[in-house]
N, CA, C and O atoms as CSV, one atom per row, in Angstrom:
chain,resi,resn,atom,element,x,y,z
A,1,GLU,N,N,19.783,-11.724,-3.340
A,1,GLU,CA,C,19.016,-11.137,-4.499
A,1,GLU,C,C,18.336,-10.019,-4.313
A,1,GLU,O,O,17.284,-10.063,-3.674
A,2,PRO,N,N,18.900,-8.610,-4.929
A,2,PRO,CA,C,17.977,-7.323,-4.371
A,2,PRO,C,C,16.469,-7.565,-4.567
A,2,PRO,O,O,15.781,-7.427,-3.555
A,3,GLN,N,N,15.898,-7.877,-5.621
A,3,GLN,CA,C,14.813,-7.508,-6.097
A,3,GLN,C,C,13.891,-8.165,-5.270
A,3,GLN,O,O,12.800,-7.665,-4.995
A,4,LEU,N,N,14.432,-9.747,-4.674
A,4,LEU,CA,C,13.664,-10.327,-3.953
A,4,LEU,C,C,13.739,-9.810,-2.611
A,4,LEU,O,O,12.779,-9.955,-1.854
A,5,ARG,N,N,14.742,-9.246,-2.263
A,5,ARG,CA,C,14.588,-8.729,-0.515
A,5,ARG,C,C,13.715,-7.526,-0.949
A,5,ARG,O,O,14.317,-6.647,-0.332
A,6,ALA,N,N,13.209,-7.201,-1.270
A,6,ALA,CA,C,12.675,-5.742,-1.545
A,6,ALA,C,C,11.047,-6.619,-1.389
A,6,ALA,O,O,10.200,-5.980,-0.764
A,7,VAL,N,N,10.779,-7.481,-1.721
A,7,VAL,CA,C,9.435,-8.350,-1.692
A,7,VAL,C,C,9.107,-9.137,-0.193
A,7,VAL,O,O,8.006,-9.476,0.241
A,8,THR,N,N,10.635,-9.325,0.518
A,8,THR,CA,C,9.784,-9.555,2.151
A,8,THR,C,C,11.182,-8.728,2.815
A,8,THR,O,O,12.334,-8.419,2.508
A,9,SER,N,N,10.208,-8.616,3.929
A,9,SER,CA,C,10.713,-7.990,4.881
A,9,SER,C,C,11.959,-8.816,5.820
A,9,SER,O,O,11.974,-9.940,5.317
A,10,GLY,N,N,12.703,-8.795,6.617
A,10,GLY,CA,C,13.763,-9.394,7.030
A,10,GLY,C,C,13.074,-10.761,7.870
A,10,GLY,O,O,13.649,-11.842,7.993
A,11,SER,N,N,11.727,-10.434,8.401
A,11,SER,CA,C,11.288,-11.598,9.021
A,11,SER,C,C,11.129,-12.672,8.200
A,11,SER,O,O,11.265,-13.845,8.545
A,12,GLY,N,N,10.737,-12.135,6.723
A,12,GLY,CA,C,10.223,-12.921,5.781
A,12,GLY,C,C,8.917,-12.972,5.362
A,12,GLY,O,O,8.506,-13.549,4.354
A,13,ALA,N,N,8.142,-12.221,6.335
A,13,ALA,CA,C,7.040,-11.845,6.027
A,13,ALA,C,C,6.529,-10.763,4.230
A,13,ALA,O,O,7.179,-9.786,3.860
A,14,ARG,N,N,5.622,-11.173,3.669
A,14,ARG,CA,C,5.403,-10.001,2.778
A,14,ARG,C,C,5.188,-8.647,3.063
A,14,ARG,O,O,4.673,-8.312,4.130
A,15,ARG,N,N,5.571,-7.747,2.120
A,15,ARG,CA,C,4.994,-6.018,2.646
A,15,ARG,C,C,3.381,-6.047,1.871
A,15,ARG,O,O,3.139,-6.613,0.806
A,16,PRO,N,N,2.460,-5.335,2.658
A,16,PRO,CA,C,1.030,-5.260,1.959
A,16,PRO,C,C,1.433,-4.788,0.744
A,16,PRO,O,O,0.811,-5.427,-0.105
A,17,GLN,N,N,2.195,-3.954,0.205
A,17,GLN,CA,C,1.445,-3.752,-1.171
A,17,GLN,C,C,2.225,-4.641,-2.357
A,17,GLN,O,O,2.520,-4.239,-3.483
A,18,HIS,N,N,2.557,-6.397,-1.597
A,18,HIS,CA,C,2.983,-6.848,-2.461
A,18,HIS,C,C,2.428,-8.350,-2.598
A,18,HIS,O,O,2.760,-9.268,-3.348
A,19,GLN,N,N,1.218,-8.230,-1.343
A,19,GLN,CA,C,0.664,-9.624,-0.987
A,19,GLN,C,C,-0.351,-9.954,-2.308
A,19,GLN,O,O,-1.003,-9.190,-3.019
A,20,LEU,N,N,-0.257,-10.846,-2.315
A,20,LEU,CA,C,-0.661,-12.002,-3.367
A,20,LEU,C,C,-1.915,-12.410,-3.026
A,20,LEU,O,O,-2.131,-12.507,-1.818
A,21,THR,N,N,-3.061,-12.754,-4.006
A,21,THR,CA,C,-4.353,-13.327,-3.466
A,21,THR,C,C,-3.914,-14.916,-3.393
A,21,THR,O,O,-2.763,-15.309,-3.584
A,22,SER,N,N,-4.962,-15.695,-3.105
A,22,SER,CA,C,-4.780,-16.941,-2.882
A,22,SER,C,C,-4.465,-17.354,-3.888
A,22,SER,O,O,-3.287,-17.664,-4.065
A,23,ARG,N,N,-5.657,-17.537,-5.147
A,23,ARG,CA,C,-5.285,-17.630,-6.591
A,23,ARG,C,C,-3.906,-17.792,-7.433
A,23,ARG,O,O,-3.452,-18.674,-8.162
A,24,GLU,N,N,-3.388,-16.337,-6.922
A,24,GLU,CA,C,-1.953,-15.638,-7.600
A,24,GLU,C,C,-0.872,-16.608,-6.451
A,24,GLU,O,O,0.268,-16.600,-6.913
A,25,ARG,N,N,-0.917,-17.077,-5.671
A,25,ARG,CA,C,-0.621,-17.819,-4.756
A,25,ARG,C,C,-0.375,-19.672,-5.122
A,25,ARG,O,O,0.641,-20.364,-5.059
A,26,ASP,N,N,-1.510,-19.940,-5.427
A,26,ASP,CA,C,-2.025,-21.347,-5.898
A,26,ASP,C,C,-1.053,-21.117,-7.602
A,26,ASP,O,O,-0.529,-22.166,-7.978
A,27,VAL,N,N,-0.888,-20.213,-8.290
A,27,VAL,CA,C,-0.067,-20.058,-9.662
A,27,VAL,C,C,1.184,-19.825,-9.648
A,27,VAL,O,O,1.904,-19.973,-10.636
A,28,LEU,N,N,1.752,-19.259,-8.017
A,28,LEU,CA,C,3.191,-18.954,-8.227
A,28,LEU,C,C,3.536,-20.484,-7.505
A,28,LEU,O,O,4.626,-20.946,-7.845
A,29,ALA,N,N,2.856,-21.186,-6.698
A,29,ALA,CA,C,3.186,-22.396,-6.449
A,29,ALA,C,C,3.640,-23.540,-7.481
A,29,ALA,O,O,4.529,-24.390,-7.429
A,30,GLY,N,N,2.769,-23.248,-8.340
A,30,GLY,CA,C,3.042,-24.307,-9.489
A,30,GLY,C,C,4.051,-23.456,-10.741
A,30,GLY,O,O,4.497,-23.897,-11.801
A,31,ILE,N,N,4.160,-22.292,-10.212
A,31,ILE,CA,C,5.652,-21.575,-11.145
A,31,ILE,C,C,6.363,-22.825,-9.989
A,31,ILE,O,O,6.481,-24.013,-10.287
A,32,GLY,N,N,6.733,-22.279,-8.789
A,32,GLY,CA,C,7.535,-22.739,-8.216
A,32,GLY,C,C,8.131,-24.329,-8.363
A,32,GLY,O,O,9.340,-24.557,-8.337
A,33,ARG,N,N,7.406,-25.078,-8.475
A,33,ARG,CA,C,7.020,-26.673,-8.973
A,33,ARG,C,C,7.804,-27.056,-10.516
A,33,ARG,O,O,8.283,-28.078,-11.008
A,34,GLY,N,N,7.630,-25.584,-10.964
A,34,GLY,CA,C,8.347,-26.013,-12.429
A,34,GLY,C,C,7.409,-26.091,-13.251
A,34,GLY,O,O,7.839,-26.742,-14.203
A,35,LEU,N,N,5.979,-25.685,-13.488
A,35,LEU,CA,C,4.744,-26.255,-14.245
A,35,LEU,C,C,4.944,-24.955,-15.031
A,35,LEU,O,O,5.569,-23.936,-14.736
A,36,GLY,N,N,4.100,-25.348,-16.327
A,36,GLY,CA,C,3.744,-24.755,-17.104
A,36,GLY,C,C,2.454,-23.845,-16.947
A,36,GLY,O,O,1.871,-23.886,-15.864
A,37,SER,N,N,2.027,-23.124,-17.835
A,37,SER,CA,C,0.771,-22.557,-17.893
A,37,SER,C,C,-0.290,-23.855,-18.135
A,37,SER,O,O,-1.285,-24.322,-17.580
A,38,LYS,N,N,0.122,-23.995,-18.713
A,38,LYS,CA,C,-1.092,-24.985,-19.349
A,38,LYS,C,C,-1.475,-26.564,-18.238
A,38,LYS,O,O,-2.485,-27.205,-17.949
A,39,GLN,N,N,-0.326,-26.615,-17.984
A,39,GLN,CA,C,-0.706,-27.590,-16.393
A,39,GLN,C,C,-1.041,-26.940,-15.619
A,39,GLN,O,O,-2.098,-27.327,-15.119
A,40,ILE,N,N,-0.517,-25.746,-15.071
A,40,ILE,CA,C,-0.854,-25.088,-13.754
A,40,ILE,C,C,-2.632,-25.239,-14.041
A,40,ILE,O,O,-3.461,-25.803,-13.326
A,41,ALA,N,N,-2.842,-24.483,-15.401
A,41,ALA,CA,C,-4.863,-23.885,-15.566
A,41,ALA,C,C,-5.279,-25.263,-15.530
A,41,ALA,O,O,-6.389,-25.247,-15.000
A,42,SER,N,N,-4.921,-26.606,-15.858
A,42,SER,CA,C,-5.167,-27.938,-15.557
A,42,SER,C,C,-5.373,-28.258,-14.256
A,42,SER,O,O,-6.367,-28.764,-13.735
A,43,ASN,N,N,-4.337,-27.916,-13.776
A,43,ASN,CA,C,-4.863,-28.390,-11.683
A,43,ASN,C,C,-5.733,-27.593,-11.561
A,43,ASN,O,O,-6.845,-28.120,-11.527
A,44,LEU,N,N,-5.725,-26.371,-11.464
A,44,LEU,CA,C,-6.564,-25.474,-11.035
A,44,LEU,C,C,-7.830,-25.504,-11.313
A,44,LEU,O,O,-8.690,-25.182,-10.493
A,45,GLY,N,N,-8.100,-25.927,-12.602
A,45,GLY,CA,C,-9.434,-25.785,-13.407
A,45,GLY,C,C,-9.628,-24.535,-13.909
A,45,GLY,O,O,-10.762,-24.124,-13.666
A,46,VAL,N,N,-8.941,-23.777,-14.521
A,46,VAL,CA,C,-9.361,-22.647,-15.118
A,46,VAL,C,C,-8.697,-22.011,-16.296
A,46,VAL,O,O,-7.530,-22.393,-16.219
A,47,SER,N,N,-8.831,-21.177,-17.438
A,47,SER,CA,C,-7.808,-21.246,-18.647
A,47,SER,C,C,-6.756,-20.993,-18.725
A,47,SER,O,O,-6.340,-20.932,-17.568
A,48,VAL,N,N,-5.908,-20.767,-19.465
A,48,VAL,CA,C,-4.473,-20.795,-19.169
A,48,VAL,C,C,-4.245,-18.763,-19.486
A,48,VAL,O,O,-3.309,-18.040,-19.144
A,49,PHE,N,N,-5.387,-18.454,-20.160
A,49,PHE,CA,C,-5.186,-17.304,-20.351
A,49,PHE,C,C,-5.054,-17.020,-18.586
A,49,PHE,O,O,-3.988,-16.740,-18.038
A,50,THR,N,N,-6.565,-17.184,-17.772
A,50,THR,CA,C,-6.368,-16.728,-16.753
A,50,THR,C,C,-5.210,-17.155,-16.061
A,50,THR,O,O,-4.590,-16.340,-15.378
A,51,VAL,N,N,-4.847,-18.319,-16.151
A,51,VAL,CA,C,-2.927,-17.849,-15.455
A,51,VAL,C,C,-1.867,-17.133,-15.930
A,51,VAL,O,O,-0.907,-16.963,-15.178
A,52,GLU,N,N,-1.855,-16.679,-17.041
A,52,GLU,CA,C,-1.208,-15.833,-17.683
A,52,GLU,C,C,-1.227,-14.641,-17.400
A,52,GLU,O,O,-0.281,-13.854,-17.411
A,53,ASN,N,N,-2.875,-14.358,-16.992
A,53,ASN,CA,C,-3.164,-12.992,-16.520
A,53,ASN,C,C,-2.568,-13.172,-14.683
A,53,ASN,O,O,-2.273,-12.095,-14.165
A,54,HIS,N,N,-2.450,-14.096,-14.022
A,54,HIS,CA,C,-2.331,-14.107,-12.725
A,54,HIS,C,C,-0.762,-13.641,-12.905
A,54,HIS,O,O,-0.312,-12.656,-12.320
A,55,ARG,N,N,0.083,-14.549,-13.868
A,55,ARG,CA,C,1.517,-14.508,-13.457
A,55,ARG,C,C,2.223,-13.169,-13.538
A,55,ARG,O,O,3.234,-12.739,-12.983
A,56,ARG,N,N,1.059,-12.459,-14.721
A,56,ARG,CA,C,1.320,-10.796,-15.050
A,56,ARG,C,C,1.431,-10.138,-13.840
A,56,ARG,O,O,2.449,-9.575,-13.440
A,57,ARG,N,N,0.275,-10.223,-13.208
A,57,ARG,CA,C,0.094,-9.731,-11.914
A,57,ARG,C,C,0.672,-10.101,-10.891
A,57,ARG,O,O,0.570,-9.289,-9.971
A,58,ILE,N,N,1.384,-11.221,-10.613
A,58,ILE,CA,C,2.601,-11.577,-9.573
A,58,ILE,C,C,4.157,-11.003,-9.805
A,58,ILE,O,O,5.032,-10.769,-8.971
A,59,THR,N,N,4.163,-10.883,-11.074
A,59,THR,CA,C,5.478,-10.000,-11.750
A,59,THR,C,C,5.037,-8.446,-11.880
A,59,THR,O,O,5.927,-7.867,-12.503
A,60,LYS,N,N,4.228,-7.754,-11.605
A,60,LYS,CA,C,4.024,-6.394,-11.447
A,60,LYS,C,C,3.799,-6.115,-9.794
A,60,LYS,O,O,4.286,-5.125,-9.249
A,61,ARG,N,N,3.129,-6.953,-9.194
A,61,ARG,CA,C,3.327,-6.847,-7.559
A,61,ARG,C,C,4.413,-7.379,-7.124
A,61,ARG,O,O,4.403,-7.192,-5.907
A,62,THR,N,N,5.646,-8.116,-7.512
A,62,THR,CA,C,6.473,-8.363,-7.089
A,62,THR,C,C,7.412,-7.425,-7.703
A,62,THR,O,O,7.733,-6.531,-6.920
A,63,GLY,N,N,7.942,-7.348,-8.834
A,63,GLY,CA,C,8.953,-7.033,-9.574
A,63,GLY,C,C,9.730,-8.030,-9.865
A,63,GLY,O,O,10.820,-7.585,-10.224
A,64,LEU,N,N,9.699,-9.130,-9.884
A,64,LEU,CA,C,10.219,-10.168,-9.711
A,64,LEU,C,C,9.897,-11.174,-11.471
A,64,LEU,O,O,8.850,-11.787,-11.675
A,65,ASP,N,N,11.179,-11.087,-12.600
A,65,ASP,CA,C,10.386,-11.339,-13.385
A,65,ASP,C,C,11.077,-12.517,-13.897
A,65,ASP,O,O,10.730,-12.914,-15.010
A,66,SER,N,N,12.241,-13.310,-13.109
A,66,SER,CA,C,12.571,-14.372,-13.904
A,66,SER,C,C,11.688,-15.826,-13.153
A,66,SER,O,O,10.987,-15.789,-12.141
A,67,ILE,N,N,12.010,-17.087,-14.052
A,67,ILE,CA,C,11.272,-18.174,-13.286
A,67,ILE,C,C,11.995,-18.546,-11.770
A,67,ILE,O,O,11.384,-18.983,-10.796
A,68,ALA,N,N,13.726,-18.197,-11.856
A,68,ALA,CA,C,14.111,-18.319,-10.700
A,68,ALA,C,C,13.904,-17.465,-9.275
A,68,ALA,O,O,13.740,-17.721,-8.082
A,69,SER,N,N,13.978,-16.662,-9.867
A,69,SER,CA,C,13.343,-15.808,-8.225
A,69,SER,C,C,11.865,-15.969,-7.708
A,69,SER,O,O,11.584,-15.791,-6.523
A,70,LEU,N,N,10.772,-16.375,-8.829
A,70,LEU,CA,C,9.618,-16.361,-8.384
A,70,LEU,C,C,9.466,-17.863,-7.871
A,70,LEU,O,O,8.481,-18.135,-7.184
A,71,THR,N,N,10.486,-18.937,-8.202
A,71,THR,CA,C,10.725,-20.386,-7.185
A,71,THR,C,C,11.270,-19.703,-6.152
A,71,THR,O,O,10.389,-19.565,-5.303
A,72,LEU,N,N,12.377,-19.163,-5.769
A,72,LEU,CA,C,12.717,-18.595,-4.472
A,72,LEU,C,C,11.644,-17.980,-4.023
A,72,LEU,O,O,11.514,-18.237,-2.826
A,73,LEU,N,N,10.690,-17.185,-4.475
A,73,LEU,CA,C,9.990,-16.566,-3.512
A,73,LEU,C,C,8.557,-17.464,-3.208
A,73,LEU,O,O,7.859,-17.208,-2.227
A,74,ALA,N,N,8.189,-18.633,-4.257
A,74,ALA,CA,C,7.597,-19.753,-3.306
A,74,ALA,C,C,7.972,-20.497,-2.450
A,74,ALA,O,O,7.340,-21.231,-1.691
A,75,MET,N,N,9.564,-20.215,-2.629
A,75,MET,CA,C,9.782,-21.352,-1.480
A,75,MET,C,C,10.151,-20.659,0.292
A,75,MET,O,O,10.155,-21.220,1.388
A,76,ARG,N,N,10.449,-19.109,-0.156
A,76,ARG,CA,C,9.963,-18.157,1.137
A,76,ARG,C,C,9.103,-18.146,1.445
A,76,ARG,O,O,9.116,-18.338,2.661
A,77,GLU,N,N,7.724,-17.966,0.909
A,77,GLU,CA,C,6.372,-18.496,1.254
A,77,GLU,C,C,5.836,-19.666,1.828
A,77,GLU,O,O,4.718,-19.889,2.293
A,78,GLY,N,N,7.017,-20.498,1.690
A,78,GLY,CA,C,6.344,-21.761,2.203
A,78,GLY,C,C,5.516,-22.484,1.348
A,78,GLY,O,O,5.082,-23.567,1.742
A,79,LEU,N,N,5.196,-22.025,0.138
A,79,LEU,CA,C,4.606,-22.972,-0.760
A,79,LEU,C,C,4.862,-23.861,-1.519
A,79,LEU,O,O,3.991,-24.526,-2.079
A,80,ILE,N,N,6.261,-24.049,-1.689
A,80,ILE,CA,C,7.325,-25.237,-1.843
A,80,ILE,C,C,8.096,-25.714,-0.844
A,80,ILE,O,O,8.416,-24.993,0.102
A,81,PRO,N,N,8.320,-26.464,-0.905
A,81,PRO,CA,C,9.387,-27.122,0.169
A,81,PRO,C,C,10.879,-26.344,-0.258
A,81,PRO,O,O,11.100,-26.105,-1.446
A,82,PRO,N,N,11.686,-26.043,0.606
A,82,PRO,CA,C,12.990,-25.921,0.147
A,82,PRO,C,C,13.676,-27.041,-0.058
A,82,PRO,O,O,13.554,-28.100,0.559
A,83,LEU,N,N,14.919,-26.617,-1.564
A,83,LEU,CA,C,15.624,-27.805,-2.165
A,83,LEU,C,C,16.903,-27.814,-0.951
A,83,LEU,O,O,17.621,-26.815,-0.900
A,84,ARG,N,N,17.100,-28.703,-0.207
A,84,ARG,CA,C,18.781,-29.334,0.009
A,84,ARG,C,C,19.661,-29.885,-0.659
A,84,ARG,O,O,19.338,-30.727,-1.497
A,85,GLU,N,N,20.884,-29.570,-0.467
A,85,GLU,CA,C,21.833,-30.365,-0.899
A,85,GLU,C,C,22.139,-31.438,-0.614
A,85,GLU,O,O,22.379,-31.332,0.589
A,86,GLN,N,N,22.380,-32.871,-1.002
A,86,GLN,CA,C,22.828,-34.021,-0.886
A,86,GLN,C,C,23.880,-34.636,-1.222
A,86,GLN,O,O,24.232,-35.074,-2.317
A,87,GLY,N,N,24.250,-34.647,-0.464
A,87,GLY,CA,C,26.321,-34.745,-1.101
A,87,GLY,C,C,26.177,-36.412,-1.541
A,87,GLY,O,O,25.316,-37.210,-1.170
A,88,GLY,N,N,26.934,-36.556,-2.142
A,88,GLY,CA,C,26.657,-38.311,-2.537
A,88,GLY,C,C,28.099,-38.460,-3.815
A,88,GLY,O,O,28.235,-37.950,-4.927
A,89,GLY,N,N,28.994,-39.404,-2.999
A,89,GLY,CA,C,30.030,-39.556,-3.413
A,89,GLY,C,C,30.731,-38.903,-5.303
A,89,GLY,O,O,31.070,-37.792,-5.710
A,90,ASP,N,N,30.674,-40.032,-5.839
A,90,ASP,CA,C,31.485,-39.296,-7.506
A,90,ASP,C,C,30.389,-38.317,-8.280
A,90,ASP,O,O,30.695,-37.360,-8.990
A,91,GLU,N,N,28.903,-38.820,-7.953
A,91,GLU,CA,C,28.274,-38.192,-8.613
A,91,GLU,C,C,27.635,-36.736,-8.456
A,91,GLU,O,O,26.500,-36.370,-8.762
A,92,GLY,N,N,28.497,-36.139,-7.994
A,92,GLY,CA,C,28.049,-34.745,-7.634
A,92,GLY,C,C,27.676,-34.197,-6.402
A,92,GLY,O,O,27.937,-34.838,-5.384
A,93,THR,N,N,26.904,-32.727,-6.301
A,93,THR,CA,C,26.194,-32.822,-5.633
A,93,THR,C,C,24.477,-33.000,-6.572
A,93,THR,O,O,24.279,-32.966,-7.786
A,94,LYS,N,N,23.557,-33.174,-5.520
A,94,LYS,CA,C,22.441,-33.050,-6.450
A,94,LYS,C,C,21.062,-32.266,-5.275
A,94,LYS,O,O,21.160,-32.071,-4.064
A,95,MET,N,N,20.232,-32.055,-5.916
A,95,MET,CA,C,19.348,-31.261,-5.190
A,95,MET,C,C,18.169,-31.880,-5.056
A,95,MET,O,O,17.458,-31.854,-6.061
A,96,GLU,N,N,17.771,-32.404,-4.155
A,96,GLU,CA,C,16.325,-32.867,-3.189
A,96,GLU,C,C,15.454,-31.969,-3.075
A,96,GLU,O,O,15.910,-30.841,-3.265
A,97,ALA,N,N,14.178,-32.027,-2.795
A,97,ALA,CA,C,12.733,-31.360,-1.959
A,97,ALA,C,C,13.593,-31.990,-1.177
A,97,ALA,O,O,14.262,-33.021,-1.229
A,98,GLY,N,N,13.293,-30.551,0.042
A,98,GLY,CA,C,13.248,-30.977,1.851
A,98,GLY,C,C,11.750,-31.373,2.621
A,98,GLY,O,O,10.530,-31.366,2.456
A,99,PRO,N,N,12.579,-31.640,3.358
A,99,PRO,CA,C,11.208,-32.065,4.464
A,99,PRO,C,C,10.082,-31.399,4.011
A,99,PRO,O,O,10.061,-30.221,3.655
A,100,GLY,N,N,8.922,-32.350,4.033
A,100,GLY,CA,C,7.644,-32.029,4.052
A,100,GLY,C,C,7.042,-31.904,2.523
A,100,GLY,O,O,6.117,-31.184,2.147
A,101,ARG,N,N,7.997,-32.998,1.605
A,101,ARG,CA,C,7.076,-32.868,0.362
A,101,ARG,C,C,5.695,-33.714,-0.162
A,101,ARG,O,O,5.141,-33.398,-1.215
């Protein structure tokens, strides 16, 4: 994904202009886990307004505006475990959290 590659270098390290604060990283981790703003706010002990501001800053700094792209970024940054495919009979393929959940 071109936008995601623009945020990370080949080694996976973030470029300085896209560095996120620790609180923005906390919010990004929540987004990556599929949490909504209310749940992230509750978990962090801040207001929903504050979480929404962090989301806007994350989007502006990274250039990523979809939940899927932000989730991939959270995985690449090690904020959430990567998903891995699990083969399973006739059920088809299901996704599970990788090691370190």
